[in-house]
C-alpha positions in Angstrom: 8.8 24.5 0.9 11.5 22.6 -1.0 14.4 20.5 0.2 16.8 23.4 -0.6 15.0 25.7 1.8 14.7 23.1 4.5 17.7 22.0 6.6 17.1 18.2 6.5 19.9 17.5 8.9 18.6 19.9 11.6 15.1 18.5 11.2 16.4 14.9 11.6 18.4 15.9 14.7 15.5 17.6 16.4 13.4 14.5 15.7 16.0 12.3 17.2 16.1 14.5 20.2 12.3 14.4 20.5 12.4 10.6 20.3 14.9 10.6 23.1 12.6 12.9 25.1 15.0 15.8 25.2 13.7 19.2 26.1 13.0 21.8 23.4 12.7 19.2 20.7 9.7 18.3 18.5 8.7 15.7 15.9 9.8 16.2 12.3 7.2 18.1 10.2 7.5 17.7 6.5 3.8 18.3 5.6 3.3 19.7 2.1 7.0 20.0 1.5 8.9 19.0 -1.6 11.5 16.4 -0.6 11.9 14.8 -4.0 15.2 13.1 -4.5 16.3 13.5 -0.9 18.3 10.6 0.7 16.7 9.4 3.9 18.3 6.0 3.9 18.0 4.2 7.3 16.5 7.4 8.8 14.5 6.9 12.1 11.4 9.0 11.6 8.7 7.2 13.4 5.8 9.5 14.3 6.9 12.1 11.8 4.5 14.1 9.7 4.6 13.8 5.9 1.0 14.6 4.9 0.9 15.9 1.3 4.7 15.8 0.9 6.4 15.0 -2.4 8.8 12.2 -1.7 9.2 11.2 -5.4 12.6 9.6 -6.1 13.6 9.6 -2.5 15.9 6.9 -1.0 14.0 5.7 2.0 15.5 2.3 2.0 15.6 0.8 5.6 13.9 3.9 7.0 11.6 3.7 10.0 8.4 5.4 9.0 6.2 3.6 11.4 3.3 5.4 13.1 3.7 8.3 10.7 1.1 10.7 9.2 1.8 10.1 5.5 -1.7 11.1 4.3 -1.9 11.7 0.5 1.9 11.9 0.1 3.6 11.0 -3.2 6.3 8.4 -3.5 6.6 8.2 -7.3 9.7 6.1 -8.1 10.9 6.2 -4.5 13.1 3.5 -3.0 11.3 2.0 0.0 13.1 -1.3 0.2 13.0 -2.8 3.7 11.3 0.4 5.0 9.0 0.1 8.0 5.6 1.8 7.5 3.7 -0.2 10.1 0.7 1.5 11.7 1.1 4.6 9.5 -1.7 6.7 7.9 -1.1 6.1 4.2 -4.6 7.0 2.9 -4.4 8.3 -0.7 -0.7 7.8 -1.1 0.8 7.4 -4.5 3.4 4.7 -4.8 3.5 4.5 -8.6 6.7 2.7 -9.8 8.1 2.7 -6.2 10.3 -0.1 -5.1 8.8 -1.5 -1.9 10.6 -4.8 -1.8 10.6 -6.2 1.7 8.8 -3.2 3.2 6.5 -3.6 6.2 3.0 -2.2 5.9 1.5 -4.1 8.9 -1.7 -2.5 10.1 -1.2 0.5 7.8 -4.2 2.4 6.4 -4.1 2.7 2.6 -7.7 3.6 1.9 -8.8 6.5 -0.3 -7.8 10.0 0.8 -7.1 13.5 -0.6 -5.9 16.8 0.6 -8.1 19.9 0.4 -7.1 23.5 0.1 -8.8 26.9 -0.2 -9.9 27.6 -3.8 -9.8 31.4 -3.2 -13.6 31.6 -3.3 -14.3 30.6 0.3 -14.6 27.0 -0.9 -12.3 24.0 -1.0 -10.4 22.4 -3.9 -8.6 19.1 -4.1 -4.8 19.1 -4.1 -3.9 17.0 -7.1 -0.9 14.7 -6.6 1.5 14.9 -9.5 1.4 11.1 -10.1 -2.3 10.8 -10.0 -4.1 10.4 -13.3 -6.8 13.0 -13.8 -9.3 10.3 -14.5 -9.1 9.3 -10.8 -9.5 12.8 -9.4 -13.1 12.2 -8.2 -11.9 9.2 -6.2 -8.3 9.4 -5.2 -7.1 6.0 -4.2 -3.8 4.6 -3.0 -1.8 3.9 -6.1 0.8 1.1 -6.0 0.8 0.4 -9.7 4.0 -0.9 -11.4 5.6 -1.2 -7.9 7.9 -3.8 -6.6 6.1 -5.1 -3.5 7.7 -8.6 -3.4 7.9 -10.0 0.1 6.3 -6.8 1.5 4.2 -7.2 4.7 0.6 -6.0 4.6 -0.7 -8.0 7.6 -4.0 -6.4 8.6 -3.5 -3.4 6.3 -6.5 -1.5 4.9 -6.1 -1.4 1.1 -9.7 -1.1 0.2 -10.2 0.2 -3.3 -6.4 0.6 -3.8 -4.9 0.5 -7.3 -2.2 -2.2 -7.4 -2.1 -3.0 -11.2 0.9 -4.6 -12.9 2.8 -4.9 -9.7 5.2 -7.5 -8.3 3.5 -8.9 -5.2 5.3 -12.3 -5.2 5.6 -13.7 -1.7 3.9 -10.7 -0.1 2.1 -11.2 3.2 -1.5 -10.0 3.1 -2.9 -12.0 6.0 -6.2 -10.5 7.2 -5.7 -7.5 4.9 -8.7 -5.6 3.5 -8.4 -5.6 -0.3 -12.1 -5.2 -1.0 -12.7 -3.3 -4.2 -8.9 -3.2 -5.0 -7.7 -3.5 -8.5 -5.0 -6.1 -8.8 -5.2 -6.7 -12.5 -2.1 -8.0 -14.2 -0.2 -8.3 -10.9 2.0 -11.1 -9.8 0.8 -12.6 -6.5 2.5 -15.9 -6.9 3.3 -17.4 -3.5 1.6 -14.5 -1.7 -0.2 -15.2 1.6 -3.8 -13.9 1.3 -5.2 -16.1 4.1 -8.2 -14.5 5.8 -8.0 -11.6 3.3 -11.1 -9.6 2.3 -11.1 -9.6 -1.5 -14.7 -8.8 -2.0 -15.4 -7.3 -5.4 -11.6 -7.0 -6.1 -10.5 -7.0 -9.7 -8.1 -9.8 -10.5 -8.1 -9.9 -14.3 -5.0 -11.7 -15.6 -3.5 -11.8 -12.1 -1.1 -14.6 -11.3 -1.9 -16.4 -8.0 0.2 -19.5 -8.6 1.0 -21.2 -5.3 -0.8 -18.4 -3.3 -2.4 -19.1 0.0 -6.1 -18.0 -0.1 -7.2 -20.1 3.0 -10.4 -18.5 4.4 -10.2 -15.6 2.0 -13.5 -13.8 1.0 -13.6 -13.8 -2.8 -17.3 -12.8 -3.1 -18.2 -11.1 -6.4 -14.7 -11.7 -7.8 -14.3 -12.8 -11.4 -11.7 -15.6 -11.3 -12.1 -16.7 -15.0 -8.8 -15.1 -16.1 -6.8 -15.8 -12.9 -3.9 -18.3 -12.7 -4.7 -20.3 -9.6 -2.3 -23.1 -10.3 -1.4 -24.9 -7.0 -3.1 -22.2 -5.0 -4.6 -23.1 -1.7 -8.3 -22.2 -1.5 -9.4 -24.2 1.5 -12.5 -22.7 3.2 -12.3 -19.7 0.9 -15.7 -18.0 0.1 -16.7 -17.2 -3.4 -19.7 -16.3 -5.6 -20.3 -16.4 -9.3 -17.3 -18.6 -10.0 -16.4 -19.6 -13.6 -18.3 -22.8 -14.5 -15.4 -24.1 -16.6 -13.3 -25.0 -13.6 -15.1 -27.6 -11.4 -12.0 -28.8 -9.6 -11.3 -25.2 -8.5 -14.8 -24.8 -7.2 -14.6 -28.1 -5.3 -11.4 -27.0 -3.7 -13.0 -23.8 -2.5 -16.0 -25.2 -0.9 -14.4 -28.3 0.6 -13.5 -27.9 4.3 -10.1 -28.8 5.5 -9.6 -32.5 6.1 -9.1 -33.6 9.6 -5.8 -35.1 10.4 
């Protein structure tokens, strides 16, 4: 179903009535629908269903999308500035070239995920999101490449194996987030808070972590040889196989915090 065949206004009103616990109302259901280019600026859609929806190019700035089912949805080029996606199921979402400046992803789930449909032969076939490169089809991962995620909040979020290459993550809050196996190559994480973050086996080639807070982070099996860690705080961070050419950095990592 496309936006032209769906009365967005009616759907939003029913959802508002449902949130207000009025009789005869139900939560908005946009599953598998094409909402590309629709303006949902400042919309209150918490607990709505967007699984498999195409939200490419949508204006969702300031929208409340908390506690939503957004499994395997596509946000290619969408505007999510200051949107609230806390506690939402975002497994397998595609945020390629999306603007997520100031968005809140606290406790959101951004692990791998893919939709399945009947292949016509009593079997199942994978639904291929438009923005997903075919080389990734065997392992659909949340894709936040080339996205503006500056100052976004990912506290406690699950971003295991996510693709976040060449993105702006300056000042983002990743406290206690799971970034194990994530690809952060060529991304700007300057000033980001990665304290207590699980970065096990993450890819950080040419990433910028200048002034980042990595206190207590797990950097096991991470190659830091091409990472800019200028003025980064690595107190009590855990690491393995560190580059031998940077003794001061290694000393900072293993040295416990000084007692005041």
